[in-house]
C-alpha positions as CSV (number, residue, x, y, z in Angstrom):
1,X,7.8,-33.9,34.2
2,X,9.1,-37.3,35.5
3,X,12.0,-38.0,37.3
4,X,13.8,-41.3,37.4
5,X,16.1,-42.3,40.4
6,X,18.3,-45.2,39.5
7,X,19.7,-46.7,42.7
8,X,23.2,-48.4,42.6
9,X,23.3,-52.3,42.6
10,X,25.8,-53.8,45.1
11,X,28.8,-55.1,43.3
12,X,28.5,-59.2,43.5
13,X,32.1,-60.1,42.1
14,X,34.8,-61.0,44.4
15,X,37.9,-58.4,45.2
16,X,40.3,-60.9,43.7
17,X,38.6,-61.1,40.6
18,X,41.1,-60.1,37.5
19,X,38.4,-59.9,34.7
20,X,35.2,-57.9,35.4
21,X,32.2,-60.2,36.2
22,X,29.6,-60.2,33.8
23,X,26.4,-58.1,34.6
24,X,24.4,-59.5,37.5
25,X,20.5,-60.2,36.9
26,X,19.6,-57.1,38.7
27,X,21.4,-54.8,36.3
28,X,19.5,-56.4,33.4
29,X,16.2,-55.6,35.2
30,X,17.0,-52.2,35.6
31,X,18.0,-51.7,32.1
32,X,15.2,-53.2,30.9
33,X,12.8,-51.3,33.2
34,X,14.3,-48.1,31.8
35,X,13.8,-49.0,28.4
36,X,10.5,-49.7,28.8
37,X,9.6,-46.6,30.3
38,X,11.5,-44.7,27.5
39,X,9.4,-46.3,24.8
40,X,6.1,-45.6,26.8
41,X,7.0,-41.9,26.9
42,X,7.9,-41.7,23.7
43,X,4.6,-43.4,22.4
44,X,2.7,-41.0,24.7
45,X,4.3,-38.2,23.0
46,X,4.0,-39.2,19.5
47,X,0.2,-39.7,20.3
48,X,-0.2,-36.2,21.6
49,X,1.9,-35.1,18.8
50,X,-0.7,-36.5,16.3
51,X,-3.6,-35.0,18.1
52,X,-2.1,-31.8,18.1
53,X,-1.2,-31.7,14.3
54,X,-4.9,-33.0,13.7
55,X,-6.3,-30.0,15.3
56,X,-4.1,-27.5,13.8
57,X,-4.7,-29.0,10.4
58,X,-8.6,-29.0,10.9
59,X,-10.0,-25.9,9.3
60,X,-12.0,-23.5,11.5
61,X,-15.5,-23.2,10.5
62,X,-16.6,-19.7,10.1
63,X,-19.9,-18.7,11.2
64,X,-22.3,-18.3,8.1
65,X,-23.3,-14.7,7.6
66,X,-26.9,-14.0,6.2
67,X,-27.1,-11.6,4.0
68,X,-29.5,-8.8,4.6
69,X,-30.7,-6.3,1.9
70,X,-31.6,-2.7,2.8
71,X,-35.2,-1.7,3.3
72,X,-36.4,0.7,0.6
73,X,-38.8,3.6,0.9
74,X,-39.9,5.4,-2.1
75,X,-40.0,9.1,-1.9
76,X,-42.7,10.3,-4.9
77,X,-41.9,13.6,-6.8
78,X,-43.8,15.6,-9.2
79,X,-40.6,15.5,-11.6
80,X,-38.3,13.0,-12.8
81,X,-35.0,13.1,-10.7
82,X,-31.8,13.3,-12.5
83,X,-29.5,14.2,-9.9
84,X,-29.0,13.7,-6.2
85,X,-26.2,15.3,-4.0
86,X,-25.5,15.6,-0.3
87,X,-23.0,17.5,2.3
88,X,-23.6,16.5,5.6
89,X,-27.2,16.9,7.1
90,X,-28.1,18.6,3.6
91,X,-29.6,16.5,0.6
92,X,-30.6,17.9,-2.6
93,X,-32.6,16.7,-5.6
94,X,-32.7,17.9,-9.2
95,X,-35.6,17.1,-11.1
96,X,-37.1,17.6,-14.8
97,X,-40.6,17.9,-16.0
98,X,-41.0,20.2,-14.2
99,X,-37.4,21.3,-13.6
100,X,-36.9,21.9,-10.0
101,X,-34.4,22.1,-7.4
102,X,-35.3,20.4,-4.1
103,X,-33.5,20.6,-0.6
104,X,-35.0,17.4,1.3
105,X,-34.7,16.5,5.2
106,X,-31.5,14.2,5.7
107,X,-33.3,12.8,8.7
108,X,-36.8,12.4,7.5
109,X,-36.4,12.6,3.8
110,X,-40.3,12.4,2.9
111,X,-40.0,16.4,4.2
112,X,-39.5,18.8,1.4
113,X,-37.8,21.8,3.3
114,X,-37.2,24.1,0.0
115,X,-38.5,23.7,-3.4
116,X,-37.7,26.1,-6.3
117,X,-38.2,26.1,-9.9
118,X,-35.0,26.4,-12.3
119,X,-34.5,26.6,-16.0
120,X,-35.0,23.2,-18.0
121,X,-31.9,21.4,-19.1
122,X,-30.5,21.3,-15.6
123,X,-28.5,17.8,-15.2
124,X,-25.9,18.0,-12.4
125,X,-25.6,19.1,-8.6
126,X,-22.4,20.3,-7.4
127,X,-22.1,20.6,-3.6
128,X,-19.2,21.7,-1.3
129,X,-19.5,21.0,2.3
130,X,-16.4,23.0,3.5
131,X,-17.5,26.2,2.0
132,X,-21.4,25.7,2.1
133,X,-21.8,26.3,-1.5
134,X,-24.3,24.9,-4.1
135,X,-24.2,25.0,-8.0
136,X,-26.2,23.5,-10.7
137,X,-24.9,23.2,-14.4
138,X,-27.6,23.3,-17.0
139,X,-27.1,22.4,-20.8
140,X,-27.2,25.2,-23.2
141,X,-26.7,23.3,-26.6
142,X,-23.7,20.7,-26.7
143,X,-21.1,23.6,-26.4
144,X,-22.1,25.9,-23.8
145,X,-23.3,25.4,-20.2
146,X,-24.9,27.4,-17.5
147,X,-23.3,27.5,-14.0
148,X,-25.7,28.7,-11.5
149,X,-25.0,29.1,-7.7
150,X,-27.8,28.7,-5.0
151,X,-28.1,29.4,-1.3
152,X,-27.6,26.1,0.1
153,X,-30.4,26.9,2.5
154,X,-32.7,29.1,0.9
155,X,-32.2,27.8,-2.7
156,X,-32.4,31.5,-3.8
157,X,-30.3,32.3,-7.0
158,X,-26.9,33.9,-6.1
159,X,-25.2,34.1,-9.7
160,X,-25.5,32.8,-13.0
161,X,-23.0,32.6,-15.9
162,X,-22.6,31.1,-19.3
163,X,-19.6,28.9,-19.9
164,X,-18.3,28.2,-23.7
165,X,-17.9,24.5,-22.7
166,X,-20.0,21.5,-23.0
167,X,-19.7,19.8,-19.5
168,X,-19.3,16.1,-19.8
169,X,-18.1,15.5,-16.2
170,X,-17.6,17.9,-13.1
171,X,-16.2,18.1,-9.5
172,X,-15.4,21.0,-7.0
173,X,-12.7,21.7,-4.6
174,X,-12.0,24.9,-2.5
175,X,-14.3,27.0,-4.9
176,X,-12.6,25.9,-7.9
177,X,-14.6,23.8,-10.4
178,X,-13.1,20.9,-12.3
179,X,-15.2,20.2,-15.9
180,X,-14.6,17.5,-18.2
181,X,-15.6,18.4,-21.9
182,X,-14.9,17.2,-25.3
183,X,-12.0,19.5,-25.7
184,X,-10.3,18.2,-22.4
185,X,-10.2,19.3,-18.6
186,X,-10.6,22.8,-17.6
187,X,-10.7,24.7,-14.1
188,X,-13.1,27.7,-13.2
189,X,-12.7,29.6,-10.4
190,X,-16.4,30.2,-8.7
191,X,-15.6,33.5,-7.6
192,X,-14.0,35.1,-10.6
193,X,-15.0,36.4,-13.7
194,X,-12.4,34.7,-16.1
195,X,-13.5,32.0,-18.6
196,X,-12.3,28.5,-18.1
197,X,-8.7,27.6,-18.4
198,X,-7.7,24.4,-20.0
199,X,-5.4,22.1,-18.0
200,X,-2.6,21.1,-20.4
201,X,-1.6,17.5,-21.0
202,X,-5.0,16.0,-20.3
203,X,-6.7,14.0,-23.6
204,X,-9.9,15.0,-25.1
205,X,-13.6,13.7,-24.2
206,X,-13.2,13.9,-20.5
207,X,-16.3,12.2,-19.1
208,X,-15.1,11.5,-15.5
209,X,-13.8,14.0,-13.1
210,X,-12.6,12.4,-9.6
211,X,-11.9,14.3,-6.6
212,X,-9.3,12.3,-4.8
213,X,-8.8,14.1,-1.4
214,X,-6.5,11.4,-0.1
215,X,-4.1,12.1,-3.0
216,X,-4.5,15.7,-2.9
217,X,-5.5,15.5,-6.8
218,X,-7.9,15.4,-9.4
219,X,-8.3,12.1,-11.4
220,X,-9.6,12.7,-15.2
221,X,-10.9,9.8,-17.4
222,X,-10.9,10.5,-20.9
223,X,-11.9,8.4,-23.8
224,X,-9.0,7.2,-26.3
225,X,-10.0,4.8,-28.8
226,X,-11.3,1.6,-27.3
227,X,-9.9,2.4,-23.8
228,X,-9.0,5.4,-21.6
229,X,-6.5,7.4,-20.4
230,X,-6.2,8.0,-16.7
231,X,-4.8,11.4,-15.6
232,X,-3.9,12.5,-12.0
233,X,-3.6,16.4,-11.5
234,X,-2.4,18.1,-8.4
235,X,-5.3,20.2,-6.6
236,X,-3.0,23.1,-5.8
237,X,-0.4,22.9,-8.8
238,X,-2.5,21.7,-11.7
239,X,0.4,19.8,-12.7
240,X,0.0,16.2,-14.3
241,X,1.4,13.8,-11.3
242,X,0.9,10.3,-13.3
243,X,-1.0,9.1,-16.2
244,X,-2.1,5.3,-17.6
245,X,-3.6,4.1,-20.4
246,X,-6.0,1.1,-19.9
247,X,-8.3,-1.0,-21.9
248,X,-11.4,-0.1,-20.2
249,X,-14.0,2.4,-21.8
250,X,-16.6,4.8,-20.4
251,X,-15.0,4.9,-16.9
252,X,-16.5,6.0,-13.6
253,X,-14.5,6.3,-10.5
254,X,-15.6,6.2,-6.9
255,X,-13.2,7.2,-3.9
256,X,-13.8,5.3,-0.7
257,X,-11.9,5.9,2.3
258,X,-9.2,2.9,1.7
259,X,-9.5,2.5,-2.0
260,X,-10.0,3.6,-5.5
261,X,-12.7,1.8,-7.8
262,X,-13.1,2.3,-11.5
263,X,-16.0,0.9,-13.7
264,X,-16.5,0.8,-17.2
265,X,-16.9,-1.4,-20.5
266,X,-14.3,-3.8,-21.9
267,X,-13.4,-4.0,-26.0
268,X,-15.6,-7.1,-25.7
269,X,-18.3,-5.0,-24.8
270,X,-19.1,-6.4,-21.4
271,X,-18.8,-4.3,-18.2
272,X,-16.3,-4.4,-15.3
273,X,-15.6,-3.4,-11.8
274,X,-12.3,-3.2,-9.9
275,X,-10.1,-1.7,-7.8
276,X,-7.5,0.8,-9.1
277,X,-3.7,0.6,-8.1
278,X,-3.3,4.4,-6.5
279,X,0.1,5.0,-7.8
280,X,-0.2,3.3,-11.4
281,X,-3.9,3.6,-11.9
282,X,-3.8,0.2,-13.3
283,X,-6.3,-2.3,-12.3
284,X,-5.5,-4.5,-9.6
285,X,-8.0,-7.0,-10.9
286,X,-9.1,-8.4,-7.3
287,X,-12.6,-7.9,-7.3
288,X,-14.5,-10.7,-7.5
289,X,-16.3,-11.3,-11.0
290,X,-19.7,-12.7,-10.1
291,X,-21.6,-12.3,-13.5
292,X,-21.2,-10.4,-16.6
293,X,-21.7,-6.9,-16.0
294,X,-23.7,-4.6,-18.3
295,X,-21.7,-2.2,-20.1
296,X,-23.4,0.8,-18.7
297,X,-22.0,-0.1,-15.1
298,X,-21.3,2.7,-12.7
299,X,-19.4,2.8,-9.5
300,X,-20.6,5.5,-6.4
301,X,-18.7,6.0,-3.2
302,X,-20.4,4.9,0.0
303,X,-19.4,5.1,3.6
304,X,-16.6,2.7,3.7
305,X,-18.1,0.7,0.9
306,X,-18.6,0.9,-2.8
307,X,-22.0,0.8,-4.8
308,X,-22.1,-0.7,-8.2
309,X,-25.0,0.1,-10.3
310,X,-25.9,-1.5,-13.7
311,X,-29.0,-2.8,-15.2
312,X,-31.3,-1.6,-12.8
313,X,-29.6,-2.8,-9.8
314,X,-27.5,-1.5,-6.6
315,X,-25.0,-3.7,-5.3
316,X,-22.9,-2.8,-2.0
317,X,-19.5,-4.3,-1.9
318,X,-16.9,-4.2,0.6
319,X,-14.4,-1.4,-0.3
320,X,-11.5,-3.7,0.0
321,X,-12.2,-7.1,-1.2
322,X,-15.1,-6.4,-3.4
323,X,-17.3,-8.9,-1.7
324,X,-21.1,-8.4,-2.4
325,X,-22.8,-7.4,0.9
326,X,-26.2,-6.6,-0.6
327,X,-28.3,-6.0,-3.6
328,X,-31.3,-3.8,-4.3
329,X,-33.5,-3.8,-7.6
330,X,-35.1,-1.1,-9.5
331,X,-32.4,1.4,-9.0
332,X,-30.1,3.8,-10.8
333,X,-27.2,6.1,-10.2
334,X,-26.0,8.0,-8.6
335,X,-26.2,6.4,-5.3
336,X,-25.6,9.3,-2.2
337,X,-24.8,8.3,1.3
338,X,-26.9,9.5,4.0
339,X,-27.4,9.2,7.6
340,X,-27.7,5.4,8.1
341,X,-29.0,5.0,4.5
342,X,-28.2,5.8,0.9
343,X,-30.5,7.6,-1.7
344,X,-30.9,6.6,-5.4
345,X,-32.7,7.1,-8.2
346,X,-35.9,5.4,-9.3
347,X,-38.8,5.6,-11.6
348,X,-40.2,9.4,-10.9
349,X,-39.1,8.8,-7.3
350,X,-35.9,9.0,-4.6
351,X,-35.3,5.5,-3.1
352,X,-34.0,5.5,0.5
353,X,-32.2,2.5,1.5
354,X,-32.4,2.1,4.9
355,X,-29.0,0.2,5.7
356,X,-29.9,-0.6,9.5
357,X,-29.0,-4.3,10.2
358,X,-27.1,-4.7,7.0
359,X,-23.4,-5.3,6.3
360,X,-23.3,-2.0,4.2
361,X,-23.3,-0.2,7.5
362,X,-19.9,-0.4,8.6
363,X,-19.4,0.8,11.9
């Protein structure tokens, strides 16, 4: 801070003067000097302000990120893999021709820890980590399904029952199975002997059943003309909490830690992927549309990311923004998270995608 001190100038007027004398020359010099100093200070301040404004307005360059795609390792199998699932350090594969249930080492997936022959027609694995239980769904015609429980370690058969439901989608919570079918959504007590119970108010052709732990609910996606009906049902109350009609068909869901995602096809036949509003169950339309997607697009949850599988390509995206983090070709769903890796299905093989060094490994 600059401080200016102006010293008083001696009065040159005589004491007998009636009219004030005009200012002396020294008065004008002091005033001129003060004005000059003020003008200089104003110029310096304005110049400083201009530089500050220019710096603040200048864009801050962001470091360029180099996208690293996962390294892929192939696990050859005797049969064609039809489903994968995991729970903690347990990793399972279901194959056909021959039909087998296999448990692989989650740390070293090339190691087969157990393998057992199962009846043909198996199409879905259900694993519940909290209760350490494992089920296999097997087609028996179009209107009936075998439900078989296996020991999660030895893979020995524990029980087997025939359900009068042609299952299209399935999920499990607390040993209660939620089964989507042409007739609607059913629940089955895995420990009981009673038949499936229909959940009232859910539409027909339930093809997708999602366990949403964060919302304590099941979300069912049913076909409805050219679009779909999305229905949220309380896990304990079995009551409908919310419902939405959307113009997206053949829906699949993915629940990540902080987001709810949906995939399907639009009325024009193109595929779409987007986030869902957790309350209205309507698309938020924030995901970037990088290209025209195949109508058979699906989404799968990852570890704080979402995986999009379409046209033989698996794409890892940010769960919040939908930004593409990596792409891997020659894969199909499902995509199952493992230990610093994910597992997917290739041609007669399981593909292990090593996420080390990629942006898909969020920590």
